[in-house]
N, C-alpha and C positions, 0 to 999 in steps of 0.2 A: 188041598195041596196043589192039585193040577190048576186050579183057578189062580193060585198065587203065582205059579210058574208062568202063566199066560199074562197075568195082570202086572207082575213085577217089571218085565221089560217095557211094557206100555207106560207104566208109571215113570220109569227112568226116561223114556222118550218124551213123556209129557213134561217132566222136570227140565230136561234139556231144552225142549221147545219153549217152555216158559222162560227160561233164562235167556235164550236167544231172543225171544220176544221182548224181554225187558231191556236187553242191550239195544235192539233195533228201535224200540220205543224211545230210549234215551237219545239215540242218534237222531231220530225223527224230531224229538223235542228241540234238540240243538239246532237242527236245520230250520225248524219252524221259527225259532227265536231269531236266527240269522235273517230269515226271510222277512220277519216283522221289522227288524232293524232297517233292512234295505227299503221296505215299503214306507217306513216312517221318514227315512232320509229322502226318498223320492217325493213324498208329500211335501216335505219342507222345501225341496228344490222347486217343485211346481208352484208353491206359494210365493217363493222368491221371484220366480220367473213372471208370475202374474203381476206382482207388485212392480217389477221392472218394466213390464209391458205397459202397465197403467201410467207409470211415471213418464215413459217415452211418449205416450199418446198425449199426456198433459203438456209436455214440453213442445211437441209438434203443434198443438193447438195454440200455445202461447206464442210460438214463432209466427204462426199465421196472423194472430191478433196483432202482434207487434208490427208485422209488415203492413197490415191495414192502417194502423195508427200512424206509421211512418209516412205512408202515402197521403193520408189526410193532412198530416202536418206539412208535408211538402206542398200540397195544394194550397193550404192556408198561407204559408209563407210566400208562395208565388203570387197569391192574390194580394197579400199585404205589400208586396214589392211595389206594385202600382200605386197603392195608397201612400207610400212614402213620398213618391214624386208629387202626388196631388197635395199632400199635406205640406210639403216643402214649398210648393208654389203658393198655396193658400197663406202660409206663414209670411212669405215674402210680400204678397199683396197686402196683407194686414199690416205689416211693418211699414210699408209705403203709405198706406192710408193713415196710420197713426202718426207718421212723420208730417203729413199734410193737415192733420187735424186742427191745429191752432188756426191756420189761415181759413180753413173751411168753416170753423165755428165763428170766426169774426165776420165773415161774409154772411152766414146764416143769421146771426144775431142782428146785423145791420139791416138785412132784408126784412126781418120780422118787425124790427123797431121803427124803421123809417120808410120803407117802400110799400107798405100794405095798400094804401089808397091810390097808388099811381097805376098807370097802364102797364101792360106786359112789356111793351117796347121800351118804355122809360126805365122799367126795372132792369131789363136785360142790359141796357146801356150803362146804368149805374153799377151793376154787378161787375161788368167788364172793366170799368174804371177802377173799382176797388181791388180787383184781382191784379191789375197792372201796378197799382200802388203797393200792394203787398209784395209783389215780385221785386219791385224797385227797392223796397226796404229789406229784401232777403228773408221774408217770412214765407215758409213753404205753404202752398195752397194748391188746390185742384184747378185745372184750366177752366 
């Protein structure tokens, strides 16, 4: 009986401590679940941040690349600007040569056909006369 008197309050204290432990463990479980949710949200935010940082870096790299391409294009266009003048001049010279082609072909054909066996001085004199005749008849030719 004496043991029961000593053990009974201890059993009641144990039961009360166990019920308090169960309540505390329930609260701990809730807090741990809330902590896990916060940690999961933090991990998701960190992943989003890393993705945004990677995208920012890719865009910055693309901006640098586009700047380099723009600079090269400007250099190319500036270089081609001089080519336009040269091509325009060449086209004008070719047009002039084409305009005089008929008379030049006549003089060349006459020289090949008729002046081969003669001296250079005689050939030069005859070519000069043919050029004057072509100019008189308004046939364009080189001087």
